[in-house]
N, C-alpha and C positions, 0 to 999 in steps of 0.2 A: 340639532342635527337629526336628519331622518334616521330611524333605527337601522334600516338596511345599510345605509352608508356607514354608520358607526360600526356595525358588525363586519362590514367589508374591510374596514381599516384594521380592526382587531384581528381578523383572519389573516391579513397581509403580515401583520406583526408576528403572529405565530409561525406562519409559513417561512418567513425570512430568518427568524431567529434560529429555529432548528436547522433550516437550510444552511445557514452560516456555520453552524457547528459541524454538520456533515462535511461541508466543503473544507473547513479547517483541518479536520482529521485526515482528509484525503491529501491536502497540501503538505502535511507534515511527513507523509510516508517516505518520499524520496530522501529526506534529510535525517529523520530520527526513527524511521520504521513505524510499525503499527502494533508494537507489543503493549501489554497491559500497563507497563510503567510509563507509557506515553499517553495512551487513550484515557486511562483513569484520571490522571491529574488534569488533562485537558477538559474532560467532561465536568470534573469537580470545580475547576476555576470558572467555567462557563456558568454553572448553576449558582455559584457564589455571586458572580456579577449580576446574574438575573435577579437573585434575591435582593441584592442591594438596590437594583433598579426598581423593584416593587416598593421598597421602603421610600426611595426618593420620589417616586410618582405619587405616593400617598401624601406627601407633604406639599404638593402643588395645590395652591388655593385659588388661583385665578389664571385667566388666559389659557384655558385648557387646550384649545385647538392650536393656538400659537406655539405653545411649548411642545406639544406632540408633533406638530409639523416641523419645528426646528430639529427635534430628535430624529425624525425620519430622514430629513435632509442630510444631517451629519452621518447617520447610519448608512445611507445610500453611498456617500463618498467613501466611508470606511470599508464597506463591503466591496464596492466596485474596484477600488484601488488596492486596499490592504490585503484582500484575498486573491489578488491576481498573481499568476505564477511568477511574473518578473519581480514583483515586490518580495514575495516569500523567498525566491531564489537569491535575491540581492541581500536579504537579511542574513541568510545562512552562509553566503559567500564572504561577507565583510565583518560579521560578528563571530568571533571565535573565542572559546570553544562553542560547540553546538548548543549546549544548555543555555548559554547567554542569548543566542539568537532565538531559541525557543521561548525564553522568558520575555524577550522583546515582542515577539509575535503575540503571545498570550496577553501580556500586560498592555501592549500598545494598540492592538487591533481587535482581538476576539473579545476580551472582557469589556472594553468600552462599548463595543457594538451590542453586547448582551445587556449592559447597563442601560443604554439608551432605549432599546426596545422593551426592556422590562418595565419601564415607566408607563407604557401605553395603557394597559388595562386599568390600573388604579386611577389614571388621569381621566380616561374617557368614561368611566362609570359615573363620574360626577355629572355627566350630561344626561343620565337616565333618571330625571327628576320624578317621573311619574311611577316609578317602581320602588318596591322595597329594596333595601340595601343588599339583602341576601340574594334576591332574585336578579338584581342588576349585575352583581359581581359574578353570580353563577352563570348567567347567560354570556357575559363577556368572556369568562374563562372557557366556556364551552367552545365558542368560536375561535378563540386563540389556540386552544389545544387541538381542535379540529384542523386548523391551519398547520400546526406543527406536525401532526400526523401525516397530512397530505403532502406537506413540504418534504419531509424525510423520504417518503416513498417516491414522489414525483421526481425529485432531483436525483436521488441515488439510483433508482431503477429505470428512470425514463431519460431525463435530460443528460445526465452524466454518461449513460450507456450509449446513447445515440449521437449526441452532439459534443460531449466532452465536458471537463470540469469548468473551463473558462465560460462556456455557455451557461452553466449553472450559476456562476458568479454574476454574470451579466443579468440573468433572470431575476436574481435577488435585488440587484441595484435598480432594475427597471420597475419591479413591483413597489419598492420603497419610494421611487420617484412618483409613481402613480398615487401612492398614499399621501405624499406631500401635496399633490394637486387636490386630492379629495379633502384634505384637512384645511386648505386655504381658499377653497372656492374659486372665485374668478380673479383673485389677485395675481397679477402677472409676474411680479418679482419672485415670489417663491416658486412659481411654475417655471420661470426661466432658470432659476438656480437648480431646480430639480432636473430640467432638461440638460443643463451643462454637466451635472454630475453623472447622468446616464450616458452622455456622449463621451465623457472622459473614460468611464468604465468600459465602453465599447472599444475605444482605441487601445486602452491598456491591456484588455483581455484578448484581443485578436491581433497582436503584433508579432507573434512567434509561430509562423507557419512551419518552421523547421521541426517543431516538437508536436507530436500527435498525442493527445490526451484521451484516456478512457477512464472509466470509473475505477480502474484498478492501478493504472500506471501511466507514466509519461514515457514516450518512446521517441528516440532520435537516432539517426544514422549520421555519424560524424567522421571526417577523415582524421587519421592519426599518423604520426611520424614513427616509423620503425625502420631500422637500418637496411635490412636485406629484403624487405617486403616490397611488392609491387602494388601500388595504389591500395594500401590497407585502409580499411574502414571498420569502425566499431559500431555495434548495435547496442545502444544504451537503453537501459530500463531504469527509470527513476534516477537518472543522472549517474548511473553506474554502468560500467562496461559489462555486458552480459555475454557477448560473443564478438569474435573478430574474424575477418576473412579478407583475403586479398585476391589479386588477379594472377598470381603465379600459377604455374602448371607443374604439379598439382597445387591447389590452393593451400595456403597456410592458415591455421586457426590459432586460437589462444592456446597457451601451453597446457592448461588442464584438459581441454578438449582433445588435444593431441595425445595426452597421456591416457585418457579414457579409451580413445580409439585404439591405441597400441595394446592396451590390456585386452580389449574385446577381440581384436582381429589378429594380433600376433601372439600374445602370451596364452590366451585361452583358445585361440584359433576358431572362433565362432564362425560358422557358415550355416545359413538357412535356419537361423534361430529367431526366437521372439524376444524382443527387447523393449521393455517399458521405460519411458523417460518421463519422470515427474518434474515438471518445470521446463517449458519449451525453450526459453532463451532465444537464440537466433536460429534454432533448428540445424546447427552445424554438425552435431554428432553423427547424423546420417547423411550429410551432404556428400554426394557422389560416392555413396557406399551401398552398392547393390547386393552385398552378400547376405544381409539379414533383413528382417522385417521389424520396423520400428513403430511404436505407438507412443505418441506424445500426449501428455495430459497437462492442461493449463487452465486456470480459472478464467482467463480473459479471452473471449471469443475473437477479439480484434487482432491479437498478436500475430496470427498466421498471415493475414492479409498484409499487415505492415512489414513483416519480415520478407515475404515473397516479393513485394513490389519495391521496397526501398533498400533492402539489405542483400538478399540472395540474388535477386534478379531472375528468379525462376521459381517453379513450384517446389514445395518441400517434398522430401522423400519419406514417405511413411503416412500413417494414419494420425489424425488429430482429433482428440476428444476434449470437449469443453467441460471441465469438472474440477472441483476441489481435489487436490491430490489425496488427502486423507479419506475423503468420502469415496473416491474411486477404489482405492486399495481395500477399503472395508467392505465394499459392495460387489465388486466384480467377481464373476465366476471364471474369468480367464486366468491362465497360468503362463508364466514367462520364464525364459532361461536366464534373463538378467533384468534387474531393476536398477535404474540409474536415478539417484535422488539429487536434484540440482535446483532447489527451491529457495528463492530469496525475494523479499519485498523491497530491499535496498541492498547496497553493497555488502553490508555485514549482518543484515537482519534476516534470519530465517523465521517465518511465522511460528509462533510458540506452540501451536497445536501440531507442528510437524517435527518436533524434537523429542516427544515423549516416548516412553516405552511402548505405550499402546500403538502409536503410529508405526514404530519399527517392527512390532509384532505383525501388523497388517502387511507390511512390505514382505515379511518372511512368508506370510500365508499365501501370497500370490506367486511365490517362486516355485518352480518345478523342483523335484527332489535333488537334482544336481545343479541347481541355480546359484547365481552369484549376485550379491548386492554391491553396487558401487555408489559411493556418496561423495559429492563435492561439497566441502565445508570451507567457510572463511573463518579462520581462527588465528590466534597469535602464533607467530612462527616457532616459538619454543614450547607451546602447549602448556604454559604455566598458569594461565588464568583459571579461576573456578569454572567459568563457562566451558572452556575447552576440555578440562578434565571431566566435568560432569557429563557433558554431551557424549564424549567418547566412552565413558563408563556406561552410559545408558544404552548405547548401541551394543557394547560388549555383553551387557546383561541379557540381551535377547539372542545374539548370534554367537556368543563365546568370543574367544580372542580373534580380533580382526587385524589385518595388515593396515598400517598407517604410514603415509608418506607425505612429508611437507615439501611442497614444490619450491617455495621461495623462502628459504631459511634465513636470508639476510634482511627480511622485511618484518616490520611490526605485525602486519596482517598478511596472511599467506593462504593460498589454496592448499587445503589438506585433503588428500584423497584416501578414503577408507574403503577397503575391500573385504567383504565377508562372504562366507559360503554357507549355503543351506544345510550342508552336511555336518557342520560344527555345532556344538552345544555348549552353553555356559556351564562351567564347573568350578568348584573351589580350587584355589591354588595355595601353595605353601612355599615359603622361602627356604632355600638350602642354607644350612649353617654348618660350621665345623663339627659341632656336637652331634647333629643329626643330618646326614647328607645322603639321601637316597637317589642322587643324580644318576649313577650308573644303572640302578634298577629301573628308574623311570625311562632312561634312554633305551634300555633293552625292551621294555614294554611298548615303546613308541615305534619300534621297527616291525 
């Protein structure tokens, strides 16, 4: 095999193997989130399968191009179909609980894909007869790793940003199909099988025009059934309802949005104020609300256009800033009368870097002296889980005692609205007892 062709095949292997890992992590976000307890095992299992593939490839003693071509063909089918949105969504829809579907996805799709592609370098170094073993393996690993580097950047920052995740899946399947042709020369049967795998990948990955994919999320606008609402529709982000609007006059929104609007406009009587909203959702907080000035911050530049065209039917009211929420509040010099935190990567998953004490300190930093923080959280309705208690305690450690209201107390998971004021400060507290009860003194000091 000509050296250039061999290095091209190894490059494709590296490009597609890491590309598949990037796509897999993105596909998991709508179902299990993007926390470290998801990403770390996923990367770990992928590397384990890759290592086992290296070992398996080292044991191949004959038919090198045939074995590698077969592996590429199976990998093209696995990537093109197994990483498609319809496949992943079906797994999590029919296999419950979610960890079972996650195990099926990792064990049935991602790990076999990594194992097959991991065999490529040790198999093809056998064809470099004129070189020392160290030189042959080093050169092959160079081209494979270079492919991995460019694959991760090209797919995540290029293809997924401009064309969507499905296009990235198809790109991997197409490149693997090209690799099959390169490995089998002019033999038409492998080429035909590769073409069929690529064609199936194209059909499977471009069958869902109702969902718009970006590098950050899946977006859909779907009709919903609500008793007294007129033509209600939901704006879904990663298969979870982020916003709701209907055609009533005035329009109706989700309960938590209505609650936040009532706090800002009625209870606090905000007029001509600066309000920062971290997490755009469907931009309904400011919809038909001309009294104040809103600044939305969201990491996905595409969310504005999707919401305006398919959900609101009109332009958003307010300014839109494309940035990570934590980076924005850490760097901006602007100050706001209110900060609204409404950040989720899926229905129940808040990105872990947006729940820490350091993040809440930065939200306080951007508040004006009389400002207010409003946070929408999804927690258990009774606030009994360690996550609920620790998250609320983290906010209190920065702001002092905050008001907490559970909107759906009858549900296992509920919107929990937290309201904190910049004027308050965290302070130690002591319980009143019969033996030592300074309640009256504290009450007098509080007036």
